[in-house]
C-alpha positions as CSV (number, residue, x, y, z in Angstrom):
1,M,-4.1,4.2,1.9
2,L,-4.0,5.6,5.3
3,D,-4.0,9.3,6.0
4,P,-1.1,9.7,8.1
5,K,-3.2,12.3,10.0
6,L,-5.2,9.8,11.1
7,L,-2.6,7.8,12.5
8,E,-1.5,10.7,14.4
9,N,-5.0,11.3,15.7
10,L,-5.2,7.7,16.9
11,S,-1.7,7.6,18.4
12,A,-2.7,10.9,20.7
13,Q,-6.1,9.6,21.3
14,I,-4.4,6.4,22.6
15,S,-1.6,8.6,24.5
16,A,-4.1,10.8,26.1
17,A,-6.1,7.9,27.6
18,L,-3.1,5.9,29.1
19,A,-1.2,8.9,30.0
20,A,-2.7,8.7,33.4
21,T,-2.5,5.0,33.9
22,P,0.3,2.8,35.0
23,I,-0.1,0.9,31.4
24,A,2.1,3.8,29.8
25,D,4.5,1.1,28.5
26,L,1.8,-0.8,26.7
27,E,1.0,2.6,24.4
28,K,4.9,2.5,23.6
29,N,4.5,-1.6,22.6
30,L,1.4,-0.8,20.8
31,R,2.4,1.8,18.9
32,A,5.8,0.1,18.0
33,M,3.7,-2.9,17.3
34,L,1.2,-0.8,15.0
35,T,4.3,0.9,13.2
36,A,5.9,-2.4,12.5
37,S,2.6,-3.8,11.3
38,F,2.2,-1.0,8.9
39,V,5.5,-1.1,7.5
40,R,5.2,-5.0,6.9
41,L,2.1,-3.8,4.8
42,D,4.3,-2.0,2.8
43,L,1.6,0.7,2.5
44,V,1.7,4.1,0.7
45,T,0.0,7.4,1.3
46,R,-2.7,8.4,-1.0
47,E,-0.4,11.3,-2.2
48,D,2.4,9.0,-3.5
49,F,-0.1,6.5,-5.0
50,E,-1.7,9.3,-7.0
51,V,1.8,10.6,-8.3
52,Q,2.7,7.3,-9.5
53,K,-0.5,6.7,-11.1
54,E,-0.2,10.1,-13.0
55,L,3.4,8.9,-14.0
56,L,2.2,5.7,-15.3
57,A,-0.3,7.4,-17.3
58,N,2.0,9.7,-18.7
59,A,4.4,6.6,-19.8
60,Q,1.5,4.9,-21.2
61,S,0.6,7.9,-23.3
62,R,3.9,8.4,-24.5
63,L,4.3,5.2,-25.1
64,A,1.3,5.0,-27.5
65,S,2.2,7.9,-29.1
66,L,5.9,6.3,-29.8
67,E,4.1,3.2,-31.3
68,T,2.1,5.4,-33.7
69,R,4.9,7.0,-34.9
70,L,7.0,3.9,-35.4
71,T,4.0,2.3,-37.3
72,E,3.5,5.7,-39.3
73,L,7.8,5.5,-40.2
74,A,7.4,1.8,-41.1
75,A,4.5,2.6,-43.5
76,Q,6.4,5.4,-45.2
77,R,9.5,2.9,-45.5
78,K,7.5,0.5,-47.2
79,S,6.2,3.3,-49.6
80,Q,9.3,4.5,-50.4
81,A,10.8,1.2,-51.2
């Protein structure tokens, strides 16, 4: 969902803006707060999402093939009986 590079760039910009100020502790606290929020939201990267999406599609395809095969075997068994 969120690009890790975007988060790194945002962090770098915040660090650069606050490095020369006495608010350096605020940057640490803000980073910790954002990290904790993202963890609680249980976000995944787009890459992880796409991998899981592909695995699910493969599983669904395999299930459809197995269902078709099972139907064929059941039909053969009926015709032999």
